[in-house]
Steps between C-alpha positions, in 0.01 A plus 500: 500500500873487417769411752608857573139605556447204732811589702388862524154400620644263758729772631216750515261265680747270679336505842152472358595195294688337786185540704294288255642156597528603864138610510405177321686307770309689766174423318586131522586530869195706590258275313638196683481677834141591421424140408640378834298759691187402308542147634502604867348846536262633607360246746147634453330639189581865434282690253139486385356150482470290300745598224663833575771415746740227605568245771818294515474172310588289804253670738226507235547136406583394856234230516602335173875528559467378859298202374777411254760517778276291726450237229875467456544469876230238549565293188880493485659623823308398811262224607263569792494142632878478484538821700264398780660157528817681607328634811486291817154548657633413848768767469245746366272429798789541741574843353133599507402369840611782731351794305182301441467426869541866589252612236242240594472635855370835374265310270342306787469815708324672208253214474431497872454876530290532182278192512491396869551832686314406815633144511859617426519773764370267773734218404796453741840589347616140537204381295567760232862385480394137476254581220765698310749214531245252369434706191870560453551126492268478200694749286796275403256235381320754283825616342626146438164393357501799265852416390427132447192583295715708267791254478509303178235722349669839535391632161140520625611713795798687361538655153845629401347680203266688731781605736719636219219661302321670789818645651624636167163653410459645848843668492573636153815672626627157605419363155707780347784438742515129421513553124757779534729299729475192281541682169693812606814431292289430190293814551814712535651333193176565310518869597872554437526319168249748360770766497733294281222397264399863472857616445550258211173595331581865567817474291289374210254780572783754479612368161146522366458856624827615345404335171138612466423763768151355522322608824264198492799269544558610858164396655497189278841394627404594856196276481711225344754526780232474766318210334790286379723545803217411739412190300860384454585560866206286607613220271851511645360436848326172409645382168652268412347265754792259483872588473615538139838545340515811282837597347679308774301660783240324712184709522176449691220724622647713777239401757524131416879505525465610865284205606713406802516856633131569435401172666682598821333842515156366410517217753604741775216740417237229492616344828543825691224718355212282377513138614585581860377274781267782608338523156475122477337468842264782410401319183449174685271667753348787302475357152249258349547257788369740762144363498625146537734588784234703679258209470766259629581720799133574557416131514783430744408787730130411485581149619722641774230741620233233493727264694589760761141613548376143524141473622485879547549563126127517419453745788779723367357484150159597636648787703703635211254426227587266215629780273712646780643157580594440138651847490715406798626190327587693185674770701721244671588340168569831328708638788721195495551531124571873543757438770699239310658745247616726782651212689648353183758779484698292745540221245622720214872439549453125532271494194743715301784255568289189450330609178826625342304670223797704379716196420208311349407778258865562413577141410187463287536834323845396385337198333246703302528499123570838333134513387381454860762730648407778257156516663653636823561846349347499153143584616621843616596578140251286312191686623454798269849450358405653166342799672832569674684477168252733330529749787876496446450573131268794572746650746784449252303676224428792732869539582581472128266790433689695766820426309348660190471828684858456614618440144307791355621723781855403414446640152 
């Protein structure tokens, strides 16, 4: 085509041709937006299982991704024994004592009314009060003994990995929120840069169309835009790992270059959302150590009951029946364990200040190598990364085919 013919064609189809790079830019933007949505949405599988449908990468891989986050936390950022050494057991007991005393009164009344109804109703009020006070005096010893048993061997009673993993798996929306708040700027960059990649490739696409008028070029270029721009954008987030000088400019993966900022956000999220005193106390009392703690409390209460009953203990056992007596002991132990988490809410502020998890995580995250720091966000992209890129290519090809109809309509 000679120059005059080219000018005439451009004049005749000016708006159609201007639309080619703009549409290509939009293809790049839309494919990136789709890729971001594929990471987070939907929370649950939508479609016909097992293959026809989709669930967000993070929610679908929640167990694996949560485990990776938990491994980083336990191996590089926090040490269970170090954390519990920061807590003063005497101060903890002081904070716990009043709510435990109040709760224990209802516990003793439950025992009396359920297991000794006749004896309890005939007992003078002063005797009931004396009995309640005696049992109340045992509770601090139980708590301190439980604490001392765990001290120095916290890893057998408390598992940071379990706390992080279970809470992230249980609340997939929270998992999404954490990854979005930590990597939000990178995800927006990943989405927005798609437009400029697409625009540049669209200009090449326009030149090829003007030269050859080949309809197959449009879906091919659309697919290329979706595939290449997704792949390149992902690389820009995490590569190069270390700062490099290129043509006088220092470049580094966008996420890695924000290590200080990311560390602050991540530390705040972990301290305030996952590794809260409430979750830690729950793990200590409800996790793998529960059987040990129940047995410890059970043994202490059994001794206390036997001591209080004295020579009448065999009579009580005979009256209740051996199974019923053992049931009573277990009930007392279990009720005490059940009451501790409720009462422990009073120690949360003290524990929050004493543990200082936010500052601990922040200082240690800033010391991570780029390879280690990459693992904070990379799993969200790494899982099914190629599938996301291919999906972008398919969408780009579909939009390219739409452009063919636009071109042919322009003629």
